PABAZA-709348 format. One line per 2 residues: their letters; for each residue x, y, z of N, C-alpha, C. Coordinates in pm, 1 decimal, padded with zeros to 6 digits. Each point is the difference from the previous one (the first is absolute). Example, Ala and Ser with C-alpha at 12.3 -4.5 7.8 and 13.67 -1.06 7.14 Angstrom:
<recs>
as = 01319.0,-00569.0,00780.0,-00089.0,00119.0,00000.0,00090.0,00120.0,00000.0 | -00035.0,00105.0,-00072.0,00082.0,00119.0,00006.0,-00077.0,00109.0,00073.0
</recs>
This chain:
<recs>
xx = -06394.6,-06093.5,05947.9,-00115.7,00064.8,00072.7,-00084.3,00072.2,-00105.2 | -00132.9,-00001.1,00040.3,-00090.0,00061.9,-00094.1,00025.7,00153.5,-00006.1
xx = 00013.1,00043.0,-00129.6,00045.3,00137.3,-00029.9,-00122.3,00096.0,00013.1 | -00108.0,-00055.1,00031.0,-00112.5,00088.7,00039.8,-00008.1,00045.7,00145.8
xx = 00071.3,-00057.6,00084.4,00016.7,00021.3,00139.6,00072.9,00134.9,00019.6 | -00047.9,00073.6,00097.4,00059.3,00126.2,00034.5,-00057.6,00050.4,00149.9
xx = 00085.2,00081.1,00048.9,-00034.0,00061.5,00120.9,-00053.4,00143.1,-00023.8 | -00098.4,00047.5,00084.2,-00055.7,00124.5,-00025.7,-00019.5,00069.8,00127.3
xx = 00044.0,00128.6,00017.7,-00028.9,00077.6,00113.3,-00135.3,00010.7,00024.5 | -00035.0,00016.9,00133.1,-00142.6,00025.1,00047.3,-00035.1,00135.6,-00015.0
xx = -00103.2,00038.1,-00070.1,-00037.4,00140.0,-00025.0,-00150.2,00015.0,00029.6 | -00052.4,00121.6,00014.1,-00141.1,00010.1,00008.9,-00082.0,-00091.9,-00090.5
xx = 00038.9,-00019.6,-00120.2,-00068.2,-00080.2,-00100.0,00011.5,-00156.9,00017.4 | 00105.4,-00033.1,00072.7,00016.1,-00143.1,00029.1,-00030.1,-00043.7,00127.5
xx = -00030.6,00096.1,00104.3,-00030.1,-00028.4,00136.5,-00103.5,-00089.4,00022.0 | -00102.9,00015.6,-00051.3,-00118.2,-00113.5,00024.9,00023.4,-00138.9,-00069.0
xx = 00069.5,00011.9,-00098.1,00039.4,-00147.2,-00043.8,00099.5,-00061.0,00093.3 | 00093.3,00069.6,00055.8,00090.9,-00058.5,00082.4,-00069.5,-00043.0,00131.2
xx = -00074.9,00088.1,00060.2,-00065.5,-00042.6,00118.8,-00105.9,-00097.0,-00009.5 | -00046.3,-00034.7,-00119.3,-00090.6,-00105.5,-00031.8,00066.6,-00127.8,-00010.1
xx = 00123.8,-00007.4,-00029.8,00066.5,-00147.7,00004.3,-00016.2,-00070.3,00130.4 | -00038.4,-00129.1,-00025.6,-00015.2,-00094.5,00130.6,00061.4,-00115.3,-00024.7
xx = 00079.8,-00045.1,00096.4,00069.4,-00143.4,-00002.6,-00126.2,-00092.8,00032.8 | 00038.6,-00131.6,-00002.3,-00101.2,-00108.7,00040.4,-00053.5,00031.5,00146.5
xx = -00128.6,-00044.9,00029.7,-00036.5,00026.7,00134.9,00089.4,-00075.7,00103.2 | 00051.7,-00125.5,-00029.2,00081.3,-00059.0,00092.8,00152.1,00046.1,00005.9
xx = 00024.5,00112.1,-00067.7,00131.3,00073.1,00018.3,-00028.1,00133.8,00069.3 | -00112.5,00040.9,00025.5,-00015.5,00141.9,00049.5,00067.7,00016.4,00131.5
xx = 00022.3,-00115.5,00082.7,00059.8,00023.3,00121.9,00163.5,00001.7,-00015.8 | 00041.8,-00010.8,-00123.2,00147.2,-00005.6,-00035.3,00073.5,00122.8,-00046.4
xx = -00096.7,00086.6,-00056.1,00043.2,00132.5,-00061.8,-00095.3,00113.5,00025.2 | 00050.0,00113.6,00019.0,-00093.2,00097.6,00039.3,-00065.6,00050.9,-00145.1
xx = -00114.8,00054.9,00006.3,-00071.6,00051.9,-00122.7,00080.8,00117.3,-00065.5 | -00013.6,00015.9,-00122.4,00065.7,00115.6,-00072.9,-00025.6,00132.3,00069.2
xx = -00119.6,00021.7,00036.4,-00038.7,00128.8,00056.9,00097.2,00035.3,00117.7 | 00023.3,-00094.7,00085.0,00097.3,00016.2,00115.2,00135.8,00039.9,-00058.3
xx = 00052.6,-00083.3,-00102.5,00124.7,00029.7,-00060.0,00016.3,00143.6,-00041.3 | -00110.6,00046.8,-00066.6,-00007.2,00140.8,-00057.4,-00001.2,00101.0,00128.4
xx = -00053.1,-00035.6,00098.5,-00001.6,00078.0,00100.1,00148.8,00016.6,00067.7 | 00065.2,-00124.5,00014.7,00128.9,00001.9,00033.9,00098.6,00077.3,-00093.8
xx = -00021.0,-00008.1,-00125.2,00072.3,00066.9,-00096.1,-00008.3,00156.8,00010.2 | -00122.4,00038.1,00050.8,-00026.5,00147.2,00018.2,00080.5,00051.7,00123.7
xx = 00021.1,-00098.0,00115.6,00046.3,00033.9,00115.5,00155.6,-00001.3,-00022.3 | 00052.5,-00091.8,-00085.7,00135.2,-00022.7,-00010.4,00042.9,00040.3,-00147.2
xx = -00010.0,00118.1,-00030.7,00030.7,00064.0,-00139.4,00152.4,-00016.5,-00008.3 | 00046.9,-00040.4,-00125.9,00146.5,-00008.2,-00036.5,00043.9,-00132.5,00040.1
xx = -00067.1,-00079.3,00093.5,00036.8,-00128.3,00040.5,-00079.2,-00115.2,-00062.0 | -00128.6,00031.0,-00011.7,-00095.2,-00105.5,-00064.9,00001.7,00031.9,-00154.6
xx = -00005.3,-00118.4,-00065.8,-00003.7,00001.9,-00147.7,-00119.2,-00093.7,-00057.8 | -00115.6,00064.6,00018.7,-00119.6,-00093.2,-00049.2,-00015.6,00008.2,-00148.5
xx = -00044.6,-00123.4,-00055.5,-00019.7,-00013.8,-00145.9,-00123.2,-00106.2,-00017.6 | -00071.7,00047.5,-00108.9,-00098.8,-00100.8,-00056.6,00061.4,-00081.2,-00092.7
xx = -00017.5,-00136.6,-00002.1,00061.7,-00087.3,-00103.2,-00123.6,-00012.6,-00104.1 | 00049.3,00015.5,-00113.5,-00081.5,-00007.6,-00110.5,00038.6,-00104.1,-00101.4
xx = -00099.1,-00073.6,-00060.2,00022.2,-00091.0,-00116.3,-00073.8,00049.1,-00117.8 | 00063.8,00088.4,-00086.4,-00065.7,00071.0,-00100.7,-00078.2,00112.5,00066.4
xx = -00144.0,00007.4,-00021.8,-00086.2,00086.2,00078.8,-00071.4,-00046.3,00139.3 | 00038.6,-00133.3,00017.8,-00068.3,-00060.6,00117.8,00087.3,00014.3,00125.3
xx = -00056.4,00060.5,00113.6,00067.3,-00000.4,00113.5,00004.2,-00140.9,00061.6 | 00115.7,-00061.0,00030.4,00004.3,-00134.9,00057.3,00061.3,-00005.0,00141.7
xx = 00049.0,00112.6,00038.7,00072.8,-00005.3,00130.5,00043.6,00139.4,00061.8 | 00056.6,00015.8,00124.3,00054.2,00108.3,00054.8,00134.7,-00050.5,00071.0
xx = 00082.0,00087.1,-00001.2,00130.0,-00026.0,00074.2,00032.1,00137.1,00069.2 | 00059.9,-00002.4,00116.2,00058.3,00109.6,00051.4,00136.4,-00036.8,00062.9
xx = 00099.2,00071.4,-00046.3,00139.8,-00032.0,00031.4,00035.9,00120.4,00105.0 | 00099.1,-00024.4,00101.3,00063.7,00093.6,00084.4,00135.1,00028.2,-00041.0
xx = 00040.1,00117.0,00003.5,00129.4,00030.9,-00064.6,00079.5,00073.1,00093.7 | 00127.5,-00062.8,00038.2,00096.1,00080.7,00079.4,-00058.9,00035.0,00148.8
xx = -00057.5,-00102.1,00074.6,-00038.0,00034.1,00133.0,00100.5,-00044.5,00095.5 | -00003.4,00065.6,00118.9,00070.2,-00053.5,00120.8,-00066.8,-00102.7,00050.7
xx = 00047.3,-00126.3,-00030.4,-00076.0,-00124.3,00044.3,-00013.3,-00009.4,00149.2 | 00092.5,00041.7,00085.2,-00018.6,-00007.8,00135.8,-00061.5,00117.7,00057.1
xx = -00031.3,00106.2,-00077.4,-00074.4,00111.7,00053.4,00066.2,00074.3,00114.0 | 00144.1,-00026.1,00035.6,00054.8,00063.0,00102.3,00079.2,00139.2,-00037.9
xx = -00007.7,00037.6,-00130.1,00057.5,00114.9,-00043.3,00149.8,-00017.1,-00023.8 | 00065.5,-00117.1,00002.7,00137.2,-00022.8,-00014.0,00037.0,-00006.8,-00128.5
xx = -00090.2,-00024.7,-00098.1,00028.9,-00025.2,-00132.7,00104.1,-00114.2,-00040.9 | 00008.5,-00092.8,00112.7,00089.3,-00114.2,-00036.8,-00060.1,-00121.6,-00075.4
xx = -00136.4,00009.6,-00010.9,-00065.9,-00116.1,-00072.4,-00101.0,00070.0,-00090.4 | 00040.1,00033.3,-00110.2,-00086.2,00067.7,-00090.3,-00046.5,-00107.1,-00104.7
xx = -00136.7,-00020.0,-00023.7,-00036.5,-00106.4,-00079.6,-00114.2,00055.7,-00095.7 | -00004.1,-00073.7,-00109.4,-00119.6,00026.5,-00092.0,-00061.9,-00138.4,-00026.7
xx = -00128.0,-00003.5,-00046.5,-00056.6,-00129.9,-00010.8,-00154.4,00013.9,-00053.9 | -00054.9,-00110.6,00005.9,-00147.6,-00021.6,-00028.2,-00071.1,00001.0,00128.1
xx = -00081.3,00120.5,00009.6,-00081.9,00024.2,00107.5,-00125.6,-00073.8,-00006.1 | -00075.4,-00008.6,-00097.4,-00134.5,-00056.5,-00020.7,-00008.1,-00059.0,-00145.7
xx = -00072.0,-00104.9,-00013.6,-00019.0,-00055.2,-00136.0,-00146.6,-00062.0,00005.9 | -00091.0,00060.7,-00082.9,-00135.8,-00052.5,-00008.7,-00011.5,-00021.5,-00147.8
xx = -00020.1,-00148.4,-00028.7,-00044.0,-00030.5,-00124.1,-00141.5,-00034.8,-00009.0 | -00083.0,00048.3,-00082.0,-00156.2,-00009.9,-00005.5,-00013.4,-00156.9,-00002.6
xx = -00111.5,-00042.1,00066.0,-00039.9,-00114.3,00024.2,-00002.4,-00094.5,-00131.7 | -00054.9,00069.5,-00113.3,-00023.6,-00076.4,-00132.0,00124.9,-00007.9,-00065.3
xx = 00107.6,00070.4,00034.0,00119.2,00021.7,-00076.7,00114.3,-00069.8,00057.2 | -00016.2,-00080.5,00102.3,00112.8,-00065.7,00068.1,00042.4,-00142.0,-00077.4
xx = 00128.0,-00011.4,00017.3,00054.7,-00128.1,-00070.3,00035.5,00020.9,-00155.3 | -00006.1,00140.4,-00031.5,00033.1,00027.3,-00138.3,00132.8,00082.7,-00011.4
xx = 00079.7,-00004.3,00105.4,00154.6,00072.9,-00019.9,-00022.0,00141.6,00034.4 | -00103.7,00049.6,00055.2,00001.6,00152.2,00031.5,00083.2,00026.3,00129.9
xx = -00004.6,-00090.7,00102.5,00075.7,00022.2,00117.7,00157.9,-00010.3,-00022.0 | 00034.1,-00090.5,-00099.7,00142.8,-00002.6,-00043.8,00039.8,00130.7,-00060.6
xx = -00090.2,00045.4,-00090.1,00022.8,00127.3,-00073.3,00018.6,00118.6,00110.1 | -00087.9,-00006.4,00085.7,-00004.0,00110.9,00121.5,00154.2,-00001.9,00071.3
xx = 00027.8,-00114.1,00034.9,00139.3,-00021.4,00070.3,00119.6,00039.0,-00074.0 | -00008.9,-00038.0,-00144.1,00087.2,00037.6,-00087.1,00017.4,00149.5,-00023.9
xx = -00111.2,00063.5,-00004.9,-00029.9,00143.6,-00017.8,00076.5,00073.9,00115.0 | -00031.6,-00041.6,00118.4,00061.0,00056.4,00128.8,00144.5,-00003.6,-00003.6
xx = 00044.0,-00131.7,-00030.6,00140.0,-00028.4,-00011.6,00078.7,00093.0,-00096.9 | -00065.8,00022.1,-00119.5,00042.5,00107.1,-00085.9,00031.8,00141.4,00050.1
xx = -00109.1,00041.3,00066.0,-00002.5,00129.9,00064.6,00109.2,00011.3,00097.8 | 00009.4,-00098.2,00078.3,00106.6,00010.3,00104.3,00142.9,-00005.6,-00075.6
xx = 00023.6,-00082.6,-00083.1,00125.1,-00013.6,-00064.1,00023.4,00135.5,-00078.1 | -00110.1,00067.9,-00046.9,00024.5,00131.8,-00078.3,00037.3,00119.3,00099.9
xx = -00037.4,-00029.7,00123.1,00041.6,00094.7,00114.4,00127.0,-00036.8,00071.6 | 00068.6,-00103.9,-00053.4,00132.1,-00051.9,00057.8,-00008.9,-00089.4,00109.3
xx = -00130.1,-00056.8,00026.2,-00004.0,-00102.8,00100.1,00047.2,-00133.4,-00040.7 | 00028.0,-00106.6,00105.6,00046.6,-00116.3,-00042.4,-00091.6,-00111.3,00075.8
xx = -00100.4,00045.6,00064.1,-00066.1,-00112.1,00066.1,-00161.5,00052.1,00018.7 | -00071.9,-00094.6,-00022.9,-00152.4,00031.0,00008.6,-00052.8,-00069.4,00133.0
xx = -00071.8,00072.0,00081.4,-00052.3,-00063.3,00132.7,-00146.7,00011.4,-00021.4 | -00052.8,-00116.1,00050.3,-00155.2,-00006.9,00017.4,-00035.9,-00067.3,00124.8
xx = -00114.7,-00014.6,00032.3,-00056.4,-00068.2,00107.3,-00116.0,-00095.0,-00044.6 | -00027.3,-00097.9,00071.6,-00122.0,-00090.1,-00039.0,-00050.3,-00055.0,00126.9
xx = -00131.2,-00027.7,-00011.0,-00071.3,-00062.7,00100.3,00056.9,-00141.3,00020.5 | 00026.6,-00046.6,00122.4,00054.0,-00131.6,00008.7,-00128.3,-00101.0,-00003.8
xx = 00034.3,-00123.1,-00027.5,-00106.1,-00103.2,00008.7,-00044.0,-00055.4,-00140.2 | -00060.8,-00109.1,00006.0,-00023.2,-00085.2,-00125.5,-00096.3,00090.2,-00099.1
xx = -00081.0,00086.4,00059.8,-00085.0,00082.5,-00097.4,00067.9,00125.3,-00058.7 | 00139.3,00022.1,00050.6,00050.1,00125.0,-00033.0,00074.4,-00025.2,-00136.9
xx = 00069.4,00124.2,-00052.4,00076.2,-00012.9,-00114.4,00153.0,-00028.8,00009.0 | 00014.9,-00080.3,00093.8,00157.0,-00033.3,00008.0,00050.9,-00092.7,-00120.3
xx = -00077.3,-00077.5,-00036.8,00056.7,-00087.8,-00122.2,00026.9,00091.6,-00122.3 | -00103.3,00092.8,-00004.7,00028.9,00094.7,-00119.8,00118.0,00071.5,00000.5
xx = 00035.7,00068.8,00122.8,00116.3,00068.7,00013.6,00135.8,-00083.7,-00003.8 | -00003.0,-00110.2,00066.9,00115.3,-00083.7,00005.9,00029.9,-00050.8,-00148.9
xx = -00108.0,-00028.7,-00080.4,00003.3,-00033.2,-00134.9,00071.7,00101.6,-00088.9 | -00004.3,00117.8,00036.0,00056.6,00106.8,-00068.8,00151.8,00024.7,00049.5
xx = 00031.9,-00073.9,00098.7,00144.1,00024.8,00053.5,00016.3,00072.0,00130.5 | -00106.5,00036.4,00048.9,00015.1,00067.9,00137.0,00045.5,-00101.0,00100.5
xx = 00079.2,00051.2,00106.6,00049.8,-00081.2,00105.0,-00048.3,00078.9,00128.4 | -00062.8,-00081.4,00100.8,-00037.9,00064.4,00123.1,00124.4,00038.4,00069.7
xx = 00003.5,00129.3,00065.7,00105.2,00062.5,00064.9,00007.3,-00047.5,00136.8 | -00093.8,-00072.5,00072.8,-00010.1,-00036.8,00130.1,-00076.2,00110.5,00074.6
xx = -00032.1,00117.7,-00057.6,-00066.1,00105.6,00052.6,-00149.5,-00018.7,-00000.6 | -00088.9,00067.9,00075.8,-00132.5,00020.6,-00022.0,-00032.4,00148.1,00014.5
xx = -00102.3,00033.1,-00060.2,-00049.1,00145.0,-00001.0,-00158.9,-00004.4,00007.6 | -00035.0,00038.9,00121.6,-00148.8,00009.0,00000.6,-00073.2,-00139.9,00016.7
xx = 00075.3,-00097.4,00029.9,-00025.2,-00139.7,-00001.1,00010.4,-00064.4,-00131.3 | 00054.6,00063.6,-00099.4,00028.9,-00052.5,-00123.0,00151.5,-00040.0,-00019.7
xx = 00008.4,-00100.9,-00087.7,00135.8,-00042.8,-00030.8,00064.0,00107.7,-00102.7 | 00130.8,00036.8,00033.4,00074.3,00083.9,-00084.3,00077.0,-00083.6,-00090.6
xx = 00001.9,00036.9,-00139.4,00083.7,-00071.6,-00096.0,00066.3,00097.1,-00087.8 | 00123.1,-00046.3,-00062.3,00070.6,00080.1,-00072.3,00038.5,-00054.6,-00136.8
xx = 00009.1,00071.9,-00109.0,00051.0,-00053.1,-00124.7,00120.9,00081.4,-00037.9 | 00107.9,-00067.5,-00019.2,00125.9,00045.8,-00024.1,-00017.3,00041.3,-00154.5
xx = 00007.9,00137.5,-00040.9,-00029.8,00038.5,-00132.1,00128.3,-00023.2,-00087.5 | 00116.0,-00011.1,00078.6,00138.5,-00024.6,-00096.9,-00019.6,-00154.6,-00046.6
xx = -00078.4,-00081.9,00070.8,-00005.6,-00141.0,-00066.9,-00130.4,-00025.5,-00064.3 | -00099.7,00076.5,00003.4,-00116.8,-00033.6,-00059.3,-00015.6,00037.1,-00138.5
</recs>
């Protein structure tokens, strides 16, 4: 992997860069804009893990992970999950491995925290990112969340 790749916290100095990232126009219905993710990170402090993806000095994407959430939301704590909540790779930067880097980075953070699986969701259909996620080893769980397919990556095997 490119040694110039790194994740960076979103700060007042990087906020405008982060919210300025745009996916391709034909992908806008598949992923929320960065500004919505940052608003959600504000509302869910301690759960959301937003990061700018940089290649050297260039901002090439944005990711936001969720860490240790009660997936069912029923307060039982019987299904705690961590995973990739949002992934936005800038339109001109797609196909260069930045998405793979983002998923690997989230996996590393989850492992660091003692987790063994990475959960994500994707928009179903031919225009969605299913092939990308399946190619990384995610498997659909049979669940849906907000109309999206839920997939998991076993971090003990990846």
